[in-house]
C-alpha positions as CSV (number, residue, x, y, z in Angstrom):
1,M,4.6,-7.2,-6.8
2,P,3.0,-5.8,-4.2
3,H,0.5,-2.9,-5.5
4,M,-0.3,-0.1,-3.1
5,I,-3.4,1.9,-3.6
6,I,-3.1,5.0,-1.4
7,R,-6.1,7.1,-0.1
8,G,-6.3,10.0,2.4
9,I,-2.3,10.8,2.4
10,S,-1.4,13.2,0.1
11,V,1.2,12.9,-3.1
12,S,3.6,14.9,-1.3
13,H,3.5,13.0,2.1
14,I,4.1,9.5,0.0
15,Q,6.9,10.9,-2.3
16,S,8.8,11.9,0.8
17,I,8.8,8.4,2.3
18,S,8.5,6.3,-0.7
19,T,12.2,5.4,-1.1
20,A,12.9,4.6,2.2
21,L,9.6,2.6,2.4
22,I,10.1,0.8,-0.6
23,A,13.6,-0.6,0.6
24,D,12.1,-1.8,3.8
25,L,9.4,-3.4,2.1
26,A,11.8,-5.1,-0.1
27,E,13.5,-6.4,2.9
28,V,10.5,-7.6,4.3
29,C,9.3,-9.3,1.0
30,S,13.2,-10.7,-0.2
31,C,12.7,-9.4,-3.4
32,G,14.1,-6.0,-5.4
33,I,12.7,-2.5,-5.2
34,D,11.4,-2.4,-8.6
35,N,8.5,-4.9,-7.6
36,F,6.5,-2.3,-6.0
37,M,4.3,0.4,-7.2
38,L,2.6,3.3,-5.3
39,E,-0.6,4.6,-6.3
40,C,-2.0,7.7,-4.9
41,L,-5.7,8.2,-5.6
42,P,-7.7,11.5,-5.3
43,T,-10.6,11.1,-3.1
44,V,-13.4,12.8,-2.2
45,S,-15.2,11.6,0.9
46,I,-18.5,13.0,2.1
47,F,-20.2,12.4,5.5
48,Q,-23.7,13.7,6.4
49,G,-23.9,15.4,3.1
50,E,-20.5,17.7,3.6
51,V,-17.1,17.1,2.0
52,C,-14.7,16.0,4.7
53,D,-11.2,14.8,4.7
54,T,-10.6,11.0,3.6
55,Y,-9.4,8.6,6.3
56,P,-5.8,7.2,5.5
57,F,-6.5,3.7,4.1
58,I,-4.0,1.5,2.1
59,E,-4.9,-1.4,-0.2
60,V,-2.1,-3.8,-0.8
61,G,-2.7,-5.9,-3.7
62,W,-0.1,-9.0,-3.9
63,F,0.6,-12.9,-4.1
64,E,0.2,-14.2,-0.6
65,R,3.1,-14.4,1.4
66,G,2.0,-15.7,4.7
67,Q,0.9,-14.3,8.2
68,E,4.6,-13.7,9.3
69,I,5.7,-11.5,6.3
70,R,2.1,-10.1,6.1
71,D,2.4,-8.5,9.4
72,A,6.0,-7.3,9.0
73,Y,4.6,-5.6,5.7
74,A,2.1,-3.9,7.7
75,E,4.1,-2.8,10.6
76,V,6.5,-1.4,8.2
77,L,4.1,0.5,6.4
78,T,2.4,1.9,9.2
79,K,5.5,3.1,10.7
80,H,6.5,5.0,7.8
81,V,2.8,6.6,7.3
82,M,2.9,7.5,11.1
83,S,6.2,9.0,10.7
84,L,4.3,11.9,8.6
85,G,2.3,12.6,11.6
86,I,-0.6,10.8,10.6
87,P,-1.7,9.0,13.6
88,E,-3.7,6.2,12.6
89,V,-4.0,4.3,8.8
90,E,-5.9,1.3,8.1
91,I,-4.4,-1.3,5.9
92,A,-6.3,-4.4,4.0
93,F,-4.7,-7.0,1.9
94,K,-6.2,-8.2,-1.5
95,V,-4.7,-11.6,-2.4
96,Y,-4.4,-12.1,-6.1
97,R,-4.8,-15.9,-7.4
98,E,-1.8,-17.1,-9.7
99,D,-4.4,-19.0,-11.5
100,S,-6.3,-15.8,-12.4
101,Y,-3.4,-13.3,-13.0
102,Y,-2.4,-12.4,-16.5
103,W,0.3,-10.3,-18.1
104,N,0.1,-9.3,-21.5
105,G,-2.7,-11.9,-22.3
106,K,-0.8,-14.9,-20.7
107,L,-1.2,-16.7,-17.6
108,I,1.5,-16.1,-15.4
C-alpha cells in the first residue's frame, strides 16, 4: 500500500508516467497495481520573501520492506521522474507501524 505524496512536479507530468511507474513499482514490491496511490499536492514555496518553484520531493508512506526493496523502489521512482526532464528529485520514506495502522476503525 505505498502512498506517495508528491510536491514540485505537475499533475500532468505525474499522469504521463503514472501507468508505467506503478507497474514497475508493483513489480519491485511484488504486489498488485491497486496497492499504490499517487497524491499530487499543490504547493507554494517561498524563499527570501518571494514565491519560487517548489523542489521536487516525494514522500513514500509504507510498511517497511527492507533496504534492498527500498533502494530498488527509489531507483525506479527516480528514473521515471527524471524521464520527465527533471534533473533531481528527493525521496523520503515514512514507515507505518502495523500496530498503529487502522482501516475502518479496526487495527489491520
